[in-house]
Backbone atoms as SQL, in Angstrom:
CREATE TABLE atoms (id INTEGER PRIMARY KEY, chain TEXT, resi INTEGER, resn TEXT, atom TEXT, x REAL, y REAL, z REAL);
INSERT INTO atoms VALUES
  (1, 'A', 1, 'UNK', 'N', 108.827, 79.921, 98.720),
  (2, 'A', 1, 'UNK', 'CA', 109.544, 80.175, 97.584),
  (3, 'A', 1, 'UNK', 'C', 108.715, 81.150, 96.610),
  (4, 'A', 2, 'UNK', 'N', 107.332, 81.032, 96.564),
  (5, 'A', 2, 'UNK', 'CA', 106.500, 81.820, 95.716),
  (6, 'A', 2, 'UNK', 'C', 106.862, 83.384, 95.980),
  (7, 'A', 3, 'UNK', 'N', 107.077, 83.768, 97.328),
  (8, 'A', 3, 'UNK', 'CA', 107.177, 85.150, 97.460),
  (9, 'A', 3, 'UNK', 'C', 108.605, 85.492, 96.687),
  (10, 'A', 4, 'UNK', 'N', 109.581, 84.789, 96.954),
  (11, 'A', 4, 'UNK', 'CA', 110.863, 85.108, 96.352),
  (12, 'A', 4, 'UNK', 'C', 110.734, 85.301, 94.834),
  (13, 'A', 5, 'UNK', 'N', 109.926, 84.535, 94.067),
  (14, 'A', 5, 'UNK', 'CA', 109.873, 84.616, 92.707),
  (15, 'A', 5, 'UNK', 'C', 109.227, 85.809, 92.472),
  (16, 'A', 6, 'UNK', 'N', 108.000, 86.327, 92.995),
  (17, 'A', 6, 'UNK', 'CA', 107.380, 87.477, 92.859),
  (18, 'A', 6, 'UNK', 'C', 108.217, 88.692, 93.259),
  (19, 'A', 7, 'UNK', 'N', 108.855, 88.707, 94.276),
  (20, 'A', 7, 'UNK', 'CA', 109.762, 89.729, 94.604),
  (21, 'A', 7, 'UNK', 'C', 110.920, 90.034, 93.445),
  (22, 'A', 8, 'UNK', 'N', 111.466, 88.801, 93.149),
  (23, 'A', 8, 'UNK', 'CA', 112.537, 89.020, 92.148),
  (24, 'A', 8, 'UNK', 'C', 112.080, 89.621, 90.842),
  (25, 'A', 9, 'UNK', 'N', 110.653, 89.317, 90.513),
  (26, 'A', 9, 'UNK', 'CA', 110.208, 89.786, 89.344),
  (27, 'A', 9, 'UNK', 'C', 110.104, 91.333, 89.538),
  (28, 'A', 10, 'UNK', 'N', 109.459, 91.662, 90.684),
  (29, 'A', 10, 'UNK', 'CA', 109.227, 93.140, 90.980),
  (30, 'A', 10, 'UNK', 'C', 110.531, 93.891, 90.888),
  (31, 'A', 11, 'UNK', 'N', 111.593, 93.290, 91.448),
  (32, 'A', 11, 'UNK', 'CA', 112.764, 94.034, 91.621),
  (33, 'A', 11, 'UNK', 'C', 113.621, 94.000, 90.380),
  (34, 'A', 12, 'UNK', 'N', 113.901, 92.777, 89.820),
  (35, 'A', 12, 'UNK', 'CA', 114.819, 92.483, 88.805),
  (36, 'A', 12, 'UNK', 'C', 114.142, 93.058, 87.393),
  (37, 'A', 13, 'UNK', 'N', 112.959, 92.729, 87.115),
  (38, 'A', 13, 'UNK', 'CA', 112.398, 92.851, 85.770),
  (39, 'A', 13, 'UNK', 'C', 111.754, 94.194, 85.741),
  (40, 'A', 14, 'UNK', 'N', 111.053, 94.649, 86.884),
  (41, 'A', 14, 'UNK', 'CA', 110.193, 95.938, 86.918),
  (42, 'A', 14, 'UNK', 'C', 110.892, 97.091, 87.515),
  (43, 'A', 15, 'UNK', 'N', 112.001, 96.737, 88.173),
  (44, 'A', 15, 'UNK', 'CA', 112.819, 97.876, 88.789),
  (45, 'A', 15, 'UNK', 'C', 112.154, 98.567, 90.054),
  (46, 'A', 16, 'UNK', 'N', 111.548, 97.568, 90.941),
  (47, 'A', 16, 'UNK', 'CA', 111.084, 98.328, 92.163),
  (48, 'A', 16, 'UNK', 'C', 109.943, 99.232, 91.890),
  (49, 'A', 17, 'UNK', 'N', 108.820, 98.949, 91.230),
  (50, 'A', 17, 'UNK', 'CA', 107.898, 99.939, 90.897),
  (51, 'A', 17, 'UNK', 'C', 107.226, 100.268, 92.173),
  (52, 'A', 18, 'UNK', 'N', 106.860, 101.571, 92.409),
  (53, 'A', 18, 'UNK', 'CA', 105.989, 101.871, 93.546),
  (54, 'A', 18, 'UNK', 'C', 104.492, 101.436, 93.418),
  (55, 'A', 19, 'UNK', 'N', 104.030, 101.310, 92.258),
  (56, 'A', 19, 'UNK', 'CA', 102.718, 100.777, 91.982),
  (57, 'A', 19, 'UNK', 'C', 102.563, 100.273, 90.519),
  (58, 'A', 20, 'UNK', 'N', 101.931, 99.170, 90.469),
  (59, 'A', 20, 'UNK', 'CA', 101.560, 98.494, 89.256),
  (60, 'A', 20, 'UNK', 'C', 100.051, 98.335, 89.141),
  (61, 'A', 21, 'UNK', 'N', 99.467, 98.327, 88.087),
  (62, 'A', 21, 'UNK', 'CA', 98.176, 97.827, 87.711),
  (63, 'A', 21, 'UNK', 'C', 98.397, 96.435, 87.142),
  (64, 'A', 22, 'UNK', 'N', 97.751, 95.398, 87.751),
  (65, 'A', 22, 'UNK', 'CA', 97.994, 94.059, 87.341),
  (66, 'A', 22, 'UNK', 'C', 96.825, 93.224, 87.758),
  (67, 'A', 23, 'UNK', 'N', 97.048, 91.916, 87.499),
  (68, 'A', 23, 'UNK', 'CA', 95.978, 90.862, 88.061),
  (69, 'A', 23, 'UNK', 'C', 96.767, 89.610, 88.403),
  (70, 'A', 24, 'UNK', 'N', 96.124, 88.832, 89.130),
  (71, 'A', 24, 'UNK', 'CA', 96.849, 87.473, 89.581),
  (72, 'A', 24, 'UNK', 'C', 97.193, 86.686, 88.465),
  (73, 'A', 25, 'UNK', 'N', 96.377, 86.589, 87.345),
  (74, 'A', 25, 'UNK', 'CA', 96.782, 85.863, 86.263),
  (75, 'A', 25, 'UNK', 'C', 97.918, 86.557, 85.405),
  (76, 'A', 26, 'UNK', 'N', 97.999, 87.842, 85.436),
  (77, 'A', 26, 'UNK', 'CA', 99.127, 88.452, 84.777),
  (78, 'A', 26, 'UNK', 'C', 100.461, 88.245, 85.514),
  (79, 'A', 27, 'UNK', 'N', 100.483, 88.238, 86.809),
  (80, 'A', 27, 'UNK', 'CA', 101.470, 88.014, 87.617),
  (81, 'A', 27, 'UNK', 'C', 102.004, 86.580, 87.559),
  (82, 'A', 28, 'UNK', 'N', 100.936, 85.693, 87.405),
  (83, 'A', 28, 'UNK', 'CA', 101.385, 84.363, 87.212),
  (84, 'A', 28, 'UNK', 'C', 102.087, 84.034, 86.029),
  (85, 'A', 29, 'UNK', 'N', 101.620, 84.653, 84.754),
  (86, 'A', 29, 'UNK', 'CA', 102.130, 84.459, 83.449),
  (87, 'A', 29, 'UNK', 'C', 103.610, 85.162, 83.582),
  (88, 'A', 30, 'UNK', 'N', 103.710, 86.226, 84.241),
  (89, 'A', 30, 'UNK', 'CA', 105.023, 86.933, 84.281),
  (90, 'A', 30, 'UNK', 'C', 106.096, 86.151, 85.001),
  (91, 'A', 31, 'UNK', 'N', 105.670, 85.359, 85.976),
  (92, 'A', 31, 'UNK', 'CA', 106.639, 84.681, 86.881),
  (93, 'A', 31, 'UNK', 'C', 106.709, 83.371, 86.637),
  (94, 'A', 32, 'UNK', 'N', 105.940, 82.693, 85.879),
  (95, 'A', 32, 'UNK', 'CA', 105.865, 81.344, 85.509),
  (96, 'A', 32, 'UNK', 'C', 105.401, 80.397, 86.832),
  (97, 'A', 33, 'UNK', 'N', 104.563, 81.090, 87.529),
  (98, 'A', 33, 'UNK', 'CA', 103.850, 80.389, 88.682),
  (99, 'A', 33, 'UNK', 'C', 102.473, 80.280, 88.501),
  (100, 'A', 34, 'UNK', 'N', 101.766, 79.354, 89.265),
  (101, 'A', 34, 'UNK', 'CA', 100.231, 79.338, 89.086),
  (102, 'A', 34, 'UNK', 'C', 99.595, 80.322, 89.965),
  (103, 'A', 35, 'UNK', 'N', 98.428, 80.654, 89.682),
  (104, 'A', 35, 'UNK', 'CA', 97.648, 81.681, 90.306),
  (105, 'A', 35, 'UNK', 'C', 97.555, 81.604, 91.760),
  (106, 'A', 36, 'UNK', 'N', 97.477, 80.318, 92.122),
  (107, 'A', 36, 'UNK', 'CA', 97.282, 80.157, 93.828),
  (108, 'A', 36, 'UNK', 'C', 98.649, 80.457, 94.528),
  (109, 'A', 37, 'UNK', 'N', 99.749, 80.233, 93.749),
  (110, 'A', 37, 'UNK', 'CA', 101.174, 80.594, 94.307),
  (111, 'A', 37, 'UNK', 'C', 101.346, 82.029, 94.406),
  (112, 'A', 38, 'UNK', 'N', 100.843, 82.835, 93.339),
  (113, 'A', 38, 'UNK', 'CA', 100.920, 84.281, 93.233),
  (114, 'A', 38, 'UNK', 'C', 99.953, 84.759, 94.432),
  (115, 'A', 39, 'UNK', 'N', 98.861, 84.254, 94.444),
  (116, 'A', 39, 'UNK', 'CA', 97.760, 84.926, 95.568),
  (117, 'A', 39, 'UNK', 'C', 98.467, 84.612, 96.857),
  (118, 'A', 40, 'UNK', 'N', 99.082, 83.544, 97.283),
  (119, 'A', 40, 'UNK', 'CA', 99.750, 83.376, 98.408),
  (120, 'A', 40, 'UNK', 'C', 100.856, 84.325, 98.636),
  (121, 'A', 41, 'UNK', 'N', 101.702, 84.676, 97.562),
  (122, 'A', 41, 'UNK', 'CA', 102.832, 85.612, 97.601),
  (123, 'A', 41, 'UNK', 'C', 102.324, 87.019, 97.865),
  (124, 'A', 42, 'UNK', 'N', 101.243, 87.447, 97.127),
  (125, 'A', 42, 'UNK', 'CA', 100.762, 88.824, 97.258),
  (126, 'A', 42, 'UNK', 'C', 100.137, 88.971, 98.610),
  (127, 'A', 43, 'UNK', 'N', 99.448, 87.897, 99.122),
  (128, 'A', 43, 'UNK', 'CA', 98.878, 87.993, 100.397),
  (129, 'A', 43, 'UNK', 'C', 99.820, 88.042, 101.576),
  (130, 'A', 44, 'UNK', 'N', 101.047, 87.444, 101.370),
  (131, 'A', 44, 'UNK', 'CA', 102.264, 87.661, 102.330),
  (132, 'A', 44, 'UNK', 'C', 102.707, 89.010, 102.282),
  (133, 'A', 45, 'UNK', 'N', 102.867, 89.504, 101.132),
  (134, 'A', 45, 'UNK', 'CA', 103.309, 90.964, 101.123),
  (135, 'A', 45, 'UNK', 'C', 102.437, 91.904, 101.846),
  (136, 'A', 46, 'UNK', 'N', 101.029, 91.799, 101.609),
  (137, 'A', 46, 'UNK', 'CA', 100.139, 92.505, 102.266),
  (138, 'A', 46, 'UNK', 'C', 100.041, 92.307, 103.869),
  (139, 'A', 47, 'UNK', 'N', 100.255, 91.054, 104.188),
  (140, 'A', 47, 'UNK', 'CA', 100.280, 90.675, 105.658),
  (141, 'A', 47, 'UNK', 'C', 101.530, 91.382, 106.377),
  (142, 'A', 48, 'UNK', 'N', 102.524, 91.317, 105.563),
  (143, 'A', 48, 'UNK', 'CA', 103.893, 91.898, 106.201),
  (144, 'A', 48, 'UNK', 'C', 103.962, 93.510, 106.235),
  (145, 'A', 49, 'UNK', 'N', 102.901, 94.104, 105.603),
  (146, 'A', 49, 'UNK', 'CA', 102.992, 95.474, 105.513),
  (147, 'A', 49, 'UNK', 'C', 103.964, 96.015, 104.477),
  (148, 'A', 50, 'UNK', 'N', 104.222, 95.215, 103.553),
  (149, 'A', 50, 'UNK', 'CA', 105.183, 95.537, 102.519),
  (150, 'A', 50, 'UNK', 'C', 104.420, 96.123, 101.188),
  (151, 'A', 51, 'UNK', 'N', 103.172, 95.907, 101.072),
  (152, 'A', 51, 'UNK', 'CA', 102.239, 96.138, 100.082),
  (153, 'A', 51, 'UNK', 'C', 100.819, 96.352, 100.487),
  (154, 'A', 52, 'UNK', 'N', 100.069, 97.208, 99.437),
  (155, 'A', 52, 'UNK', 'CA', 98.779, 97.353, 99.641),
  (156, 'A', 52, 'UNK', 'C', 97.984, 96.809, 98.387),
  (157, 'A', 53, 'UNK', 'N', 96.900, 96.489, 98.441),
  (158, 'A', 53, 'UNK', 'CA', 96.093, 96.065, 97.256),
  (159, 'A', 53, 'UNK', 'C', 94.946, 96.946, 97.173),
  (160, 'A', 54, 'UNK', 'N', 94.682, 97.679, 96.110),
  (161, 'A', 54, 'UNK', 'CA', 93.519, 98.480, 95.879),
  (162, 'A', 54, 'UNK', 'C', 92.788, 98.078, 94.584),
  (163, 'A', 55, 'UNK', 'N', 91.471, 98.093, 94.689),
  (164, 'A', 55, 'UNK', 'CA', 90.594, 97.975, 93.508),
  (165, 'A', 55, 'UNK', 'C', 89.719, 99.132, 93.529),
  (166, 'A', 56, 'UNK', 'N', 89.968, 100.070, 92.559),
  (167, 'A', 56, 'UNK', 'CA', 89.410, 101.481, 92.575),
  (168, 'A', 56, 'UNK', 'C', 90.124, 102.136, 93.850),
  (169, 'A', 57, 'UNK', 'N', 89.447, 102.675, 94.626),
  (170, 'A', 57, 'UNK', 'CA', 89.804, 103.302, 95.827),
  (171, 'A', 57, 'UNK', 'C', 89.762, 102.619, 97.103),
  (172, 'A', 58, 'UNK', 'N', 89.361, 101.370, 97.051),
  (173, 'A', 58, 'UNK', 'CA', 88.957, 100.490, 98.080),
  (174, 'A', 58, 'UNK', 'C', 90.204, 99.385, 98.376),
  (175, 'A', 59, 'UNK', 'N', 90.465, 99.132, 99.564),
  (176, 'A', 59, 'UNK', 'CA', 91.354, 97.982, 99.785),
  (177, 'A', 59, 'UNK', 'C', 90.782, 96.856, 99.369),
  (178, 'A', 60, 'UNK', 'N', 91.573, 95.853, 98.893),
  (179, 'A', 60, 'UNK', 'CA', 91.097, 94.529, 98.501),
  (180, 'A', 60, 'UNK', 'C', 91.885, 93.520, 99.206),
  (181, 'A', 61, 'UNK', 'N', 91.127, 92.337, 99.345),
  (182, 'A', 61, 'UNK', 'CA', 91.715, 91.106, 100.007),
  (183, 'A', 61, 'UNK', 'C', 92.317, 90.173, 98.802),
  (184, 'A', 62, 'UNK', 'N', 93.619, 89.964, 98.851),
  (185, 'A', 62, 'UNK', 'CA', 94.051, 89.094, 97.822),
  (186, 'A', 62, 'UNK', 'C', 93.404, 87.785, 97.824),
  (187, 'A', 63, 'UNK', 'N', 92.903, 87.352, 98.898),
  (188, 'A', 63, 'UNK', 'CA', 92.379, 85.898, 99.034),
  (189, 'A', 63, 'UNK', 'C', 91.039, 85.995, 98.314),
  (190, 'A', 64, 'UNK', 'N', 90.356, 86.968, 98.098),
  (191, 'A', 64, 'UNK', 'CA', 89.052, 87.084, 97.470),
  (192, 'A', 64, 'UNK', 'C', 89.058, 87.503, 95.888),
  (193, 'A', 65, 'UNK', 'N', 90.289, 87.885, 95.510),
  (194, 'A', 65, 'UNK', 'CA', 90.285, 88.442, 94.122),
  (195, 'A', 65, 'UNK', 'C', 90.148, 87.209, 93.191),
  (196, 'A', 66, 'UNK', 'N', 89.416, 87.440, 92.038),
  (197, 'A', 66, 'UNK', 'CA', 89.400, 86.501, 90.968),
  (198, 'A', 66, 'UNK', 'C', 90.675, 86.681, 90.124),
  (199, 'A', 67, 'UNK', 'N', 91.152, 85.670, 89.651),
  (200, 'A', 67, 'UNK', 'CA', 92.437, 85.639, 88.837),
  (201, 'A', 67, 'UNK', 'C', 92.507, 86.696, 87.970),
  (202, 'A', 68, 'UNK', 'N', 91.421, 87.160, 87.251),
  (203, 'A', 68, 'UNK', 'CA', 91.275, 88.349, 86.182),
  (204, 'A', 68, 'UNK', 'C', 91.111, 89.603, 86.641),
  (205, 'A', 69, 'UNK', 'N', 90.609, 89.766, 87.999),
  (206, 'A', 69, 'UNK', 'CA', 90.505, 91.096, 88.564),
  (207, 'A', 69, 'UNK', 'C', 91.584, 91.970, 88.400),
  (208, 'A', 70, 'UNK', 'N', 91.558, 93.173, 87.846),
  (209, 'A', 70, 'UNK', 'CA', 92.752, 94.147, 87.991),
  (210, 'A', 70, 'UNK', 'C', 92.715, 94.683, 89.260),
  (211, 'A', 71, 'UNK', 'N', 93.925, 94.894, 89.735),
  (212, 'A', 71, 'UNK', 'CA', 94.047, 95.750, 91.064),
  (213, 'A', 71, 'UNK', 'C', 95.433, 96.522, 90.902),
  (214, 'A', 72, 'UNK', 'N', 95.508, 97.405, 91.971),
  (215, 'A', 72, 'UNK', 'CA', 96.826, 98.066, 91.947),
  (216, 'A', 72, 'UNK', 'C', 97.537, 97.585, 93.155),
  (217, 'A', 73, 'UNK', 'N', 98.796, 97.067, 92.901),
  (218, 'A', 73, 'UNK', 'CA', 99.828, 96.663, 93.764),
  (219, 'A', 73, 'UNK', 'C', 100.698, 97.859, 94.144),
  (220, 'A', 74, 'UNK', 'N', 100.481, 98.227, 95.405),
  (221, 'A', 74, 'UNK', 'CA', 101.222, 99.395, 95.819),
  (222, 'A', 74, 'UNK', 'C', 102.332, 98.933, 96.889),
  (223, 'A', 75, 'UNK', 'N', 103.528, 99.070, 96.501),
  (224, 'A', 75, 'UNK', 'CA', 104.691, 98.564, 97.365),
  (225, 'A', 75, 'UNK', 'C', 105.285, 99.726, 98.213),
  (226, 'A', 76, 'UNK', 'N', 105.658, 99.242, 99.434),
  (227, 'A', 76, 'UNK', 'CA', 106.413, 99.987, 100.368),
  (228, 'A', 76, 'UNK', 'C', 107.839, 99.544, 100.501),
  (229, 'A', 77, 'UNK', 'N', 108.693, 99.945, 99.391),
  (230, 'A', 77, 'UNK', 'CA', 109.963, 99.299, 99.358),
  (231, 'A', 77, 'UNK', 'C', 110.864, 99.557, 100.612),
  (232, 'A', 78, 'UNK', 'N', 110.654, 100.816, 101.153),
  (233, 'A', 78, 'UNK', 'CA', 111.495, 101.080, 102.209),
  (234, 'A', 78, 'UNK', 'C', 111.097, 100.074, 103.478),
  (235, 'A', 79, 'UNK', 'N', 109.883, 99.933, 103.698),
  (236, 'A', 79, 'UNK', 'CA', 109.523, 98.946, 104.642),
  (237, 'A', 79, 'UNK', 'C', 110.020, 97.495, 104.416),
  (238, 'A', 80, 'UNK', 'N', 109.863, 97.169, 103.078),
  (239, 'A', 80, 'UNK', 'CA', 110.388, 95.806, 102.595),
  (240, 'A', 80, 'UNK', 'C', 111.973, 95.630, 102.749),
  (241, 'A', 81, 'UNK', 'N', 112.745, 96.760, 102.537),
  (242, 'A', 81, 'UNK', 'CA', 114.073, 96.504, 102.716),
  (243, 'A', 81, 'UNK', 'C', 114.470, 96.617, 104.132),
  (244, 'A', 82, 'UNK', 'N', 113.829, 97.428, 105.006),
  (245, 'A', 82, 'UNK', 'CA', 114.198, 97.711, 106.274),
  (246, 'A', 82, 'UNK', 'C', 113.853, 96.427, 107.114),
  (247, 'A', 83, 'UNK', 'N', 113.089, 95.610, 106.677),
  (248, 'A', 83, 'UNK', 'CA', 112.594, 94.357, 107.519),
  (249, 'A', 83, 'UNK', 'C', 113.199, 93.098, 106.996),
  (250, 'A', 84, 'UNK', 'N', 114.149, 93.217, 106.213),
  (251, 'A', 84, 'UNK', 'CA', 114.764, 91.965, 105.733),
  (252, 'A', 84, 'UNK', 'C', 116.139, 91.903, 105.739),
  (253, 'A', 85, 'UNK', 'N', 116.757, 90.886, 105.792),
  (254, 'A', 85, 'UNK', 'CA', 118.322, 90.757, 105.865),
  (255, 'A', 85, 'UNK', 'C', 118.728, 90.251, 104.560),
  (256, 'A', 86, 'UNK', 'N', 119.722, 90.988, 104.018),
  (257, 'A', 86, 'UNK', 'CA', 120.279, 90.496, 102.794),
  (258, 'A', 86, 'UNK', 'C', 121.570, 89.800, 102.954),
  (259, 'A', 87, 'UNK', 'N', 121.624, 88.619, 102.231),
  (260, 'A', 87, 'UNK', 'CA', 122.647, 87.728, 102.502),
  (261, 'A', 87, 'UNK', 'C', 123.537, 87.584, 101.102),
  (262, 'A', 88, 'UNK', 'N', 124.761, 87.858, 101.075),
  (263, 'A', 88, 'UNK', 'CA', 125.663, 87.691, 99.903),
  (264, 'A', 88, 'UNK', 'C', 126.624, 86.625, 100.197),
  (265, 'A', 89, 'UNK', 'N', 126.685, 85.753, 99.176),
  (266, 'A', 89, 'UNK', 'CA', 127.668, 84.699, 99.306),
  (267, 'A', 89, 'UNK', 'C', 128.914, 84.978, 98.568),
  (268, 'A', 90, 'UNK', 'N', 130.128, 85.024, 99.203),
  (269, 'A', 90, 'UNK', 'CA', 131.266, 85.177, 98.484),
  (270, 'A', 90, 'UNK', 'C', 131.706, 84.077, 97.506),
  (271, 'A', 91, 'UNK', 'N', 132.198, 84.512, 96.315),
  (272, 'A', 91, 'UNK', 'CA', 132.560, 83.438, 95.553),
  (273, 'A', 91, 'UNK', 'C', 133.792, 82.652, 95.877),
  (274, 'A', 92, 'UNK', 'N', 133.775, 81.274, 95.580),
  (275, 'A', 92, 'UNK', 'CA', 134.844, 80.306, 95.991),
  (276, 'A', 92, 'UNK', 'C', 136.114, 81.069, 95.557),
  (277, 'A', 93, 'UNK', 'N', 137.049, 80.902, 96.383),
  (278, 'A', 93, 'UNK', 'CA', 138.469, 81.386, 95.975),
  (279, 'A', 93, 'UNK', 'C', 139.450, 80.199, 95.775),
  (280, 'A', 94, 'UNK', 'N', 139.121, 79.479, 94.748),
  (281, 'A', 94, 'UNK', 'CA', 139.874, 78.212, 94.449),
  (282, 'A', 94, 'UNK', 'C', 141.140, 78.428, 93.912);
């Protein structure tokens, strides 16, 4: 569920940014989650090749980031959307 909350924030509130400069604690504040949940969600995005994390010019491991460390979250939205199924529920026709 952590991933859904983070993805919804990136899509609905930030408009699918290609890249954002952020930190785990900033993402936690923005999504109402704790830092460990955000860390797991970011790690899942990286593991699925939906995102990359850079500190400076070097790749970073989300598991090793301190909550306050700034990093660039670089999303691959094409990959993200191509590898997921979107489900829409029709409204009840009562």
